[in-house]
N, C-alpha and C positions, 0 to 999 in steps of 0.2 A: 343658612340653607340647613336644612336636616335631611338626609336621605331614608327614602322609603325602605329600602332594605340595604342592608350592609353584608360587606364580603370578608370572611374569617381569611385572614393571611396566615400560611403556616409559618413555621418559625425560622424555616431555612430562606424563606422569602423577607422575613422582615427588613431586614438591612438593607435589601435592593429597594424597597416599596420606600423606606425613609429616604434613603439617598434620593430617589426622583422627584419625592415632594420638596427635600431641601433644594435640590437643581431648578426644579420650576421655579419655586420662590425667589431665586437668587437671578432670574430673569428680568431684566428692565423691563420688557413689554408685557410682562404679567402682573395684574393688578392683586388678582387672588387666586387660590387653588383651592378647591373643595376637592372632597373624596369621601369612598362610601366604604373604605376598608375599616375593620376591625382587628385589633391586635390585643389578644390578653395582658392585663397589666402585669400580669408576673413574668412574662416573656420579656416585655419592655424594660422591666427592673432588670433582669438578669443579663440583657443584651446592653444596658445603658453602661458608656463608659463611666468608669470610678471615679 
C-alpha cells in the first residue's frame, strides 16, 4: 500500500512513533502495519542506535 498523503514527524516524536509501530508489529493478532508518516533520513540516522 502506498499512502496518498504523508505526515511529517517532528524529531521529538520520532522515537514514540517508531516504538508504536514496533509494538503493533509485535502483537500476535496483527498481520500487517501500514503508516503514512515521513521521517527525514538524516533524523533517522542521527537517532539510530550505534
